[in-house]
N, C-alpha and C positions, 0 to 999 in steps of 0.2 A: 505495498500498498504505500501508496505517497503520502510524504508528512508536510503538512497544514504549512507549514510555511512552502511547499513548493507549491501547494493549488495558488497558495493567495500569492505569488508571485507572478505564477502563467492570467489570473485574470488584471494583476496589473497589469503588466506587459501590455491582453489581450487590449486592456483599459487606454492605456496611451496612444498605443499604437491606432487606436480609431481616430484619438483626439489633436495629437502628433510625430504620429508617427517616432520606429522607432531606428537606430543606433545598428552602426551594421554587427557589434558587440551584441546590443539587446537581441536582434534577427537573429542570430547564432542559437542562445540563453535559450530562446522565446522556441522558437525547432527543437533541439536539445532534451529539455522539459518536456512541449506533445507529445514526444514521440516516447517519455520512457514516462508518460500519462496513459495515451495508446498500449503499451503493453503489459501498466497491471491490469488494464481494460480486459485488455484480451486471454491475460490470464488465468485471471480472476472465471472471466464468460466461458472460456475453455476447463475450469475445475468445478464449477456450475453444471454443466452440461457433462460432466463423465458424470455430474448423481446420477440423473436420470433413469428412470427406464421406464418402457412403453409398454402398455397394455394394451389389449383389443379391448372390448364389448363383450367380451367369453370370461377374460382375467391369463388369456395368454401371453404372454410375455413375446412384446415383438418386435424388440428392438433392434435397429439394424446392430449388424455386427462386425461393425468394424470398431462402432461403441463401447462395444464388449471384449474386440480385441483392445483396446484406449483404457480402458477398466482392468482390462488384470498385468498389462504392461504398467499401468500406475502397481499394482497390487505389489507388485513386487521388489519396489523402491522402495 
């Protein structure tokens, strides 16, 4: 998870970008912070998706094989 300070800095840079623009250094910082944020969101989403179990109306487990394989891979770590 990204720290509150980093999230706050992302918001500060976004606001400044809209108002007056960013220096090259700030643009680079903004890009790096956004990449870190997106990486974190993707990781969180993948972890959440791995906990999903799909069941049909008859109660049969119809979870896609690819998802089952990912769950098995993670259980070995």
